[in-house]
C-alpha positions in Angstrom: -42.5 54.4 -0.6 -44.3 57.4 0.8 -43.6 61.0 -0.1 -44.2 63.9 2.2 -47.0 66.1 0.8 -50.2 66.3 2.9 -53.3 64.4 1.9 -55.9 66.3 -0.2 -59.7 65.8 -0.8 -60.8 63.5 -3.5 -61.6 65.3 -6.8 -64.3 64.1 -9.2 -63.0 62.3 -12.3 -64.4 60.3 -15.1 -66.2 57.2 -13.7 -65.1 54.7 -16.4 -62.9 51.7 -15.9 -62.6 49.2 -18.8 -64.0 49.9 -22.2 -67.7 49.0 -22.5 -66.7 46.0 -24.6 -65.4 44.4 -21.4 -68.1 45.5 -19.0 -67.3 47.3 -15.8 -65.7 44.4 -13.9 -64.7 41.9 -16.5 -61.2 40.6 -15.9 -58.8 40.2 -18.8 -58.4 36.6 -19.9 -55.4 34.6 -21.0 -56.5 35.0 -24.6 -55.9 38.7 -24.3 -52.2 38.0 -24.0 -51.9 35.5 -26.8 -49.5 36.2 -29.6 -49.2 40.0 -29.4 -50.2 41.4 -26.0 -48.9 44.9 -26.9 -51.4 45.3 -29.6 -54.1 44.4 -27.1 -53.0 47.3 -24.9 -51.9 45.1 -22.0 -48.3 44.7 -21.1 -47.1 42.2 -18.5 -43.6 42.6 -16.9 -41.6 40.4 -14.6 -40.5 41.7 -11.2 -37.4 40.6 -9.2 -37.9 39.8 -5.6 -35.4 40.7 -2.9 -36.4 38.6 0.2 -40.0 39.7 -0.1 -39.2 43.3 1.0 -38.3 44.9 -2.4 -39.8 44.2 -5.8 -38.4 45.8 -8.9 -38.5 45.5 -12.7 -36.8 46.8 -15.8 -37.4 49.9 -17.9 -35.3 51.1 -20.8 -34.1 54.7 -20.8 -32.9 57.0 -23.5 -32.3 56.6 -27.3 -29.8 53.8 -26.4 -32.6 52.0 -24.4 -30.3 51.5 -21.4 -31.7 48.9 -19.0 -32.5 50.4 -15.6 -34.0 48.5 -12.6 -36.7 50.4 -10.7 -39.1 49.9 -7.9 -42.7 50.4 -9.1 -43.8 52.5 -6.2 -47.5 53.2 -5.6 -46.6 55.7 -2.8 -44.8 58.3 -5.0 -45.1 60.0 -8.3 -41.5 60.8 -9.7 -39.4 58.5 -11.8 -35.8 59.1 -10.9 -32.5 57.4 -11.8 -29.0 58.2 -10.5 -26.9 60.2 -13.0 -23.2 59.8 -13.7 -22.6 62.8 -11.4 -24.5 61.3 -8.4 -22.8 61.8 -5.0 -23.4 59.3 -2.2 -25.7 57.1 -4.3 -26.2 53.6 -3.1 -23.6 51.1 -4.0 -26.0 48.9 -6.0 -26.9 51.7 -8.3 -26.1 51.7 -12.0 -25.5 55.3 -13.0 -27.4 56.5 -16.0 -25.2 58.3 -18.6 -27.4 61.0 -20.0 -24.8 61.9 -22.6 -25.4 58.6 -24.4 -29.0 59.6 -25.3 -29.5 62.1 -28.1 -33.1 62.4 -26.9 -32.1 63.6 -23.4 -32.5 67.2 -22.3 -32.4 69.0 -19.0 -35.4 71.2 -18.5 -34.9 72.3 -14.9 -32.3 74.8 -13.7 -32.6 74.2 -9.9 -32.4 70.8 -8.2 -35.7 69.3 -6.9 -35.9 67.2 -3.7 -37.9 64.0 -3.3 -38.3 62.9 0.3 -39.3 59.4 1.3 -40.1 57.8 4.6 -36.4 56.9 4.7 -34.1 58.6 2.3 -33.8 61.7 0.1 -32.8 62.4 -3.5 -32.0 65.6 -5.3 -31.9 66.0 -9.1 -32.7 68.1 -12.1 -36.0 67.8 -14.0 -35.1 66.2 -17.3 -36.8 64.6 -20.3 -35.9 61.5 -22.1 -37.4 58.4 -23.8 -38.7 55.7 -21.5 -39.7 52.2 -22.8 -41.5 49.3 -21.2 -39.8 46.8 -23.6 -36.5 46.9 -25.4 -36.5 47.3 -29.2 -40.2 47.7 -29.2 -40.8 51.4 -30.1 -44.6 50.9 -29.7 -43.9 50.7 -25.9 -41.9 53.9 -25.6 -42.9 57.3 -24.2 -41.1 60.2 -25.8 -40.1 63.2 -23.6 -41.0 61.7 -20.3 -40.3 64.0 -17.3 -38.0 62.4 -14.7 -35.2 63.4 -12.3 -31.6 62.9 -13.1 -30.4 62.5 -9.5 -27.0 63.8 -8.6 -27.2 63.4 -4.8 -28.9 60.9 -2.5 -28.9 60.1 1.2 -30.0 57.2 3.4 -30.8 54.8 0.5 -28.0 52.3 1.0 -30.5 49.5 1.4 -32.0 50.0 -2.1 -31.3 47.0 -4.2 -32.1 48.5 -7.6 -31.1 51.6 -9.6 -34.1 53.9 -8.9 -37.8 54.4 -8.4 -40.8 55.0 -10.6 -43.9 56.5 -9.0 -47.3 55.1 -9.6 -49.4 57.3 -7.3 -52.9 58.3 -8.4 -51.9 62.0 -8.6 -48.7 64.0 -9.2 -48.8 65.0 -5.5 -48.3 68.7 -6.2 -45.0 68.0 -8.0 -43.8 68.6 -11.6 -43.8 64.9 -12.3 -45.7 63.0 -15.0 -48.2 60.3 -14.3 -46.7 57.2 -15.8 -50.1 55.5 -16.4 -51.5 58.6 -18.0 -48.6 58.8 -20.4 -48.9 55.2 -21.4 -52.6 55.7 -22.1 -52.1 59.0 -24.0 -49.5 57.3 -26.2 -51.8 54.4 -27.0 -49.5 51.9 -25.3 -52.3 50.7 -23.0 -56.0 50.8 -23.5 -57.2 51.3 -20.0 -55.8 53.5 -17.1 -55.3 50.6 -14.7 -52.4 48.4 -13.6 -52.2 45.4 -11.3 -49.5 43.9 -9.1 -48.9 40.2 -8.1 -46.1 39.8 -5.6 -44.8 36.2 -5.0 -42.4 34.5 -2.7 -38.7 33.8 -3.3 -39.4 30.9 -5.6 -42.5 32.3 -7.2 -43.0 34.7 -10.1 -43.9 38.3 -9.4 -45.6 40.5 -12.0 -46.9 43.9 -12.8 -49.5 44.3 -15.6 -50.1 47.7 -17.3 -53.5 48.2 -18.9 -55.4 45.5 -17.1 -55.5 42.6 -14.7 -55.8 38.9 -14.8 -57.4 36.8 -12.0 -55.1 33.9 -12.8 -52.9 35.5 -10.3 -55.6 35.2 -7.6 -56.6 32.1 -5.8 -59.2 29.9 -7.4 -62.8 31.1 -7.1 -61.6 34.5 -5.7 -63.2 37.7 -7.0 -62.1 41.3 -6.5 -63.4 43.3 -3.6 -63.3 47.0 -4.5 -62.5 49.9 -2.2 -63.0 53.5 -3.2 -60.3 56.1 -2.5 -61.0 58.6 0.2 -58.0 60.7 -0.9 -56.1 60.9 -4.2 -52.7 62.1 -3.0 -52.0 58.4 -2.4 -53.9 55.2 -2.8 -55.7 56.0 0.4 -58.6 53.9 1.7 -61.0 54.0 4.6 -59.7 52.0 7.6 -62.7 51.1 9.7 -61.2 48.6 12.2 -58.1 46.5 13.0 -57.6 43.6 15.3 -55.1 40.8 16.1 -56.6 37.7 17.6 -59.1 39.0 20.2 -57.3 42.3 20.7 -59.2 45.2 19.0 -57.2 48.3 18.2 -58.7 51.6 19.3 -57.2 53.1 16.2 -55.6 56.6 16.1 -56.6 57.0 12.4 -59.2 56.0 9.9 -57.0 56.1 6.8 -54.7 53.4 5.3 -52.4 53.8 2.3 -51.5 50.9 0.0 -47.8 51.3 -0.8 -45.7 48.9 -2.9 -42.6 51.0 -2.1 -42.8 50.2 1.7 -41.6 46.8 2.8 -43.5 46.5 6.1 -46.6 47.6 7.8 -46.4 51.1 9.4 -48.8 52.4 12.0 -49.1 55.5 14.2 -47.2 55.4 17.6 -50.4 54.9 19.7 -51.6 52.0 17.5 -48.1 50.4 17.6 -48.2 50.7 21.4 -51.4 48.6 21.3 -49.6 46.0 19.2 -46.9 45.8 21.9 -49.6 45.3 24.5 -50.9 42.3 22.5 -47.4 40.8 22.6 -47.0 41.6 26.3 -50.1 39.5 26.9 -48.2 36.5 25.7 -45.6 36.9 28.4 -42.7 37.4 26.0 -39.5 39.3 26.7 -39.5 42.0 24.0 -37.6 45.1 23.0 -36.4 47.1 19.9 -33.4 46.0 18.0 -31.5 49.3 17.9 -28.7 47.8 15.9 -29.0 46.6 12.4 -32.8 46.1 11.8 -34.5 48.6 14.1 -37.4 46.1 14.4 -39.3 45.2 17.4 -38.6 41.6 18.5 -39.3 39.1 21.2 -37.3 36.1 22.5 -38.9 33.0 21.0 -37.2 29.9 22.3 -40.2 27.6 22.0 -42.6 30.0 20.2 -43.5 29.6 16.5 -45.6 31.4 13.9 -48.7 29.4 14.9 -48.6 31.1 18.4 -49.4 34.5 16.8 -52.7 35.5 15.4 -53.6 37.0 12.0 -53.6 40.8 11.8 -57.1 41.7 10.4 -57.8 45.1 8.8 -61.3 46.1 7.7 -61.1 48.5 4.8 -64.5 49.8 3.9 -66.8 46.8 4.1 -64.0 44.3 3.4 -61.8 42.5 5.9 -58.3 41.4 4.9 -56.0 39.0 6.8 -52.2 39.3 7.2 -50.9 36.0 8.6 -48.0 35.8 11.1 -46.0 34.1 8.4 -45.9 37.5 6.6 -45.5 39.9 9.5 -43.1 37.8 11.6 -39.6 36.6 10.8 -38.0 34.1 13.2 -34.2 34.0 13.4 -31.7 32.9 16.0 -34.5 32.1 18.5 -35.9 35.6 18.2 -39.2 36.7 16.6 -38.7 39.9 14.5 -41.9 41.8 13.7 -42.2 43.5 10.3 -44.6 46.0 11.9 -43.2 49.4 12.8 -44.3 52.7 14.3 -44.3 55.9 12.3 -44.4 59.3 13.9 -46.4 62.0 12.3 -46.2 65.7 12.6 -49.9 66.2 12.3 -52.3 65.1 15.0 -53.2 61.8 13.4 -51.5 59.9 10.7 -52.4 56.7 8.8 -51.5 53.1 8.4 -49.4 52.0 5.5 -49.8 48.5 4.1 -46.6 47.6 2.3 -45.2 44.5 0.6 -46.0 42.0 3.4 -49.7 42.9 2.9 -49.6 42.9 -0.9 -47.9 39.5 -1.1 -51.1 38.1 0.3 -53.4 39.9 -2.2 -53.5 40.4 -5.9 -54.0 44.2 -6.2 -55.6 46.2 -9.0 -55.2 50.0 -9.1 -57.9 51.7 -11.1 -57.3 55.4 -12.1 -60.6 55.8 -13.8 -62.9 54.8 -10.9 -60.4 55.9 -8.2 -60.5 52.6 -6.4 -58.3 49.6 -5.5 -59.4 46.0 -5.7 -58.0 43.0 -3.9 -58.3 39.2 -4.4 -56.5 36.6 -2.3 -53.2 35.8 -4.1 -51.8 32.4 -5.0 -48.8 33.0 -2.7 -48.1 30.2 -0.3 -45.9 31.0 2.7 -43.1 28.5 3.3 -41.8 28.6 6.8 -38.6 26.8 7.8 -36.8 26.8 11.0 -33.5 25.4 9.7 -31.5 28.4 11.0 -32.9 27.9 14.5 -32.3 24.2 14.3 -28.7 24.8 13.3 -28.3 27.2 16.1 -29.6 24.7 18.7 -27.4 22.0 17.2 -24.4 24.2 17.4 -25.2 25.2 21.0 -25.7 21.5 22.0 -22.5 20.5 20.1 -20.5 23.3 21.9 -22.1 22.2 25.2 -21.3 18.6 24.7 -17.7 19.5 23.7 -17.4 21.6 26.8 -18.8 18.8 28.9 -16.2 16.3 27.5 -13.4 18.7 28.2 -14.7 19.2 31.8 -14.9 15.4 32.4 -11.5 15.0 30.9 -10.1 17.7 33.2 -11.6 16.2 36.4 -10.5 12.7 35.3 -7.0 13.9 34.8 -7.1 15.8 38.1 -8.3 12.7 39.9 -5.6 10.5 38.4 -2.9 12.9 39.4 -4.2 13.2 42.9 -4.4 9.4 43.2 -0.9 9.0 41.9 0.4 11.6 44.3 -1.3 9.8 47.2 0.4 6.5 46.0 3.8 8.1 45.9 3.4 9.5 49.4 2.3 6.1 50.7 5.3 4.3 49.1 7.7 6.9 50.5 6.5 6.5 54.0 6.7 2.6 53.8 10.2 2.7 52.5 11.4 5.3 55.2 9.9 3.2 58.0 11.5 -0.1 56.8 14.9 1.1 55.7 15.6 4.0 58.1 14.6 2.7 61.6 16.9 5.1 63.4 15.1 8.1 62.1 18.1 9.3 60.1 16.3 10.8 57.2 17.9 10.5 53.8 16.2 11.2 50.4 14.3 8.3 48.9 14.4 8.1 45.1 11.6 6.1 43.6 11.4 5.1 40.0 7.6 4.9 39.4 8.0 4.9 35.6 9.0 1.2 35.9 6.0 -0.7 37.1 8.1 -3.5 38.6 10.0 -1.1 40.9 6.7 -0.3 42.7 7.0 -3.5 44.8 7.3 -2.4 48.4 9.6 -5.4 49.2 12.3 -3.9 47.0 12.5 -0.6 48.8 16.1 -1.2 50.0 17.4 -1.4 46.5 16.2 2.1 45.9 17.4 3.6 49.2 20.5 5.7 49.2 22.0 6.4 52.6 24.5 5.2 55.3 24.0 2.0 57.2 
């Protein structure tokens, strides 16, 4: 989830990644987690998955170690939680009661504002204890700077309590760097963390202090990309294409952001994406209602009709399949790719969760780089909603057809009966009233036997 400050040039830092005992690119093995992973300086945590667009985990706040759920956001630096005094906080939020923690103290006198791509929070700079694991004091940071938020806007879609920033810098704010604090307190041995996002029925993880290639596909190795900017995890974007369509690119920067659900690109680049879709002859527009996503009518179109989106970062090319960037519902294809307007002349691409679900990602503070290896995630595409929709339409149509047939059949029978009545009446009048003296004829057509034209006289009422 991106914050607003401008990008700044890369600053030189210590060029060390893992300790020399591991070697510069030695992955952590499963033995490293055996028995007591905390003593090894590597802590692995489970993440909850909300429909592949929000991933969040648990931290434990205060002396009471109150459980709070937070998005681990590589695009921001602040940790914030909603306080008991929070106004307009999202309905899913659990409010943090600072009075329950004897270690809590407010250190700011004026509220600070954190702006995201969508949403704002205001809160007071505070300090309290933050723990990775409950009832394990060796995983706790004392006096961690965070915001006790008392006002929020436009965050109704947030499924957890708050956000913890994992940016490579403090982004000109008064925040702490979470990884630095873990390292300085001896909780982790290396200033690195890694993320493995899975699907709905797969496990998702975040590892502090290292990485493990068991979360990558077999025989996959990390491809490293050096930061070109340390305000965010910003990398060099050299090219992008989808199928045979090559983007002209309005920018040469891409941000890896676990707090953004989709892929964002500058307006001109998004216009090129729409040109690619127009070449397929689809009827497309923007859903200005609930989703605000770009979509096309897809009556017979499936995921296989759309090409992978390929981005070349540095010397490495990465693929985002249509099963990640496209969601088909109700015979419509919704694209999880959006435009983002920038105030400066050129902006940047943002690769969010739908990119990270395809790649196990390692964020290295020491060498200022990000590594990717193809993940074990397997997309499972089903069209049962579309099938149900088609069945319901066909059922409704067949029901309507039956009603229509019944209507016309009934109409035909009434007309045929009316014609029979008229014919019977004429026959009776001619045979029983030869002088032309018209008198009403009463015919009892409810009795089948009375329909015999030879018995007309018995039903005739008149003078002879």
